[in-house]
C-alpha positions as CSV (number, residue, x, y, z in Angstrom):
1,M,-0.1,-0.2,0.0
2,A,2.7,2.5,0.8
3,A,4.4,1.9,-2.4
4,K,1.1,2.4,-4.2
5,G,0.8,6.0,-2.5
6,K,4.3,6.9,-3.3
7,R,3.9,6.3,-7.0
8,F,0.7,8.4,-7.0
9,R,2.7,11.3,-5.4
10,I,5.4,11.0,-8.2
11,C,2.7,10.8,-10.9
12,R,0.7,13.6,-9.4
13,W,3.9,15.9,-9.4
14,Q,4.8,15.0,-13.0
15,R,1.4,16.5,-14.2
16,G,3.8,19.7,-13.8
17,R,6.0,20.8,-16.7
18,G,8.6,23.3,-17.6
19,R,11.1,25.3,-15.5
20,R,9.3,24.7,-12.0
21,L,9.4,20.9,-12.7
22,A,13.0,21.3,-13.7
23,E,14.2,23.2,-10.8
24,H,12.3,20.6,-8.3
25,L,14.3,17.6,-10.1
26,G,17.6,19.4,-9.5
27,Y,18.5,21.6,-12.6
28,P,20.7,24.4,-11.8
29,G,18.8,27.6,-12.5
30,D,21.8,29.3,-14.0
31,V,22.0,26.7,-16.4
32,L,18.4,26.6,-17.3
33,D,18.8,30.4,-18.0
34,R,21.2,29.5,-20.7
35,L,18.8,27.0,-22.4
36,P,16.1,28.0,-25.2
37,A,12.9,29.1,-23.3
38,G,10.8,27.0,-25.5
39,A,12.3,23.7,-24.7
40,I,12.1,24.8,-20.8
41,E,8.3,25.2,-21.2
42,S,8.0,21.9,-23.0
43,F,10.0,19.9,-20.5
44,A,8.1,16.8,-18.8
45,G,11.1,15.0,-17.5
46,V,11.4,12.3,-14.6
47,G,14.5,13.2,-13.0
48,Y,17.8,15.1,-13.1
49,F,21.1,12.9,-13.9
50,F,23.6,15.2,-15.2
51,D,25.3,15.1,-11.8
52,L,25.8,11.5,-12.4
53,A,26.7,11.5,-15.7
54,N,29.8,13.8,-15.1
55,L,30.0,15.0,-18.9
56,N,33.4,16.5,-20.1
57,Q,34.5,18.7,-22.8
58,G,34.6,16.6,-26.3
59,E,32.3,13.9,-25.2
60,T,29.5,12.5,-27.3
61,V,25.9,12.1,-25.7
62,V,22.6,10.4,-27.0
63,D,19.5,11.5,-25.6
64,M,16.8,8.9,-26.1
65,G,13.2,10.5,-26.0
66,S,14.7,14.1,-26.3
67,G,11.3,15.9,-26.9
68,S,11.9,19.3,-27.5
69,G,15.6,19.0,-26.5
70,M,15.9,20.5,-23.0
71,D,18.4,17.8,-21.9
72,V,20.1,17.9,-25.5
73,F,20.8,21.8,-25.2
74,F,22.0,21.1,-21.3
75,A,24.3,18.3,-22.6
76,A,25.6,20.6,-25.3
77,L,26.5,23.3,-23.0
78,R,28.7,20.5,-20.9
79,V,30.3,19.0,-23.9
80,G,31.1,22.3,-25.9
81,L,32.2,22.5,-29.3
82,A,34.5,19.6,-29.4
83,G,31.8,17.4,-28.4
84,S,28.2,16.3,-30.0
85,V,24.7,15.4,-28.4
86,I,22.3,13.2,-30.4
87,G,18.6,13.8,-29.5
88,I,16.3,11.0,-30.9
89,D,12.5,11.4,-30.3
90,F,9.7,9.3,-32.3
91,T,7.4,12.2,-32.4
92,V,8.3,14.4,-35.6
93,E,6.5,17.5,-34.0
94,Q,9.0,17.5,-31.3
95,L,12.0,17.2,-33.3
96,K,11.0,19.8,-35.7
97,K,10.6,22.1,-32.5
98,A,13.9,21.1,-31.3
99,R,15.3,21.9,-34.6
100,R,13.9,25.2,-34.7
101,L,14.9,26.2,-31.1
102,A,18.4,25.1,-31.8
103,A,18.7,27.4,-34.8
104,E,17.0,30.2,-32.9
105,A,19.3,29.9,-30.0
106,G,22.5,29.4,-32.1
107,F,23.4,26.0,-31.2
108,L,25.3,24.4,-34.0
109,L,22.7,21.9,-35.7
110,A,23.4,18.7,-38.1
111,V,20.1,16.8,-39.1
112,K,20.1,13.6,-39.8
113,T,16.8,11.7,-40.5
């Protein structure tokens, strides 16, 4: 019974989106300030794992289920111009939004379909 109640609380919180959810999960506000606002407003993630990943300049990152790209942009700031980040999503609309946001924000973009 306790596990069921715990799961409900997690699901209930997940109805939230955007910056409030990202900050609740542990995303640093100063880094969020550097990401495209449109990616943050669409954010519906389930956790903050960048503290575990310990990304370094020049590394390659793959984000499965990247949505509108908030984690892709976040990782891109960590790996820098020497690295690369690949966002994969099955929703064409989300990929289009992520590409548009990347172009508008000045992130280097290589599109492969």
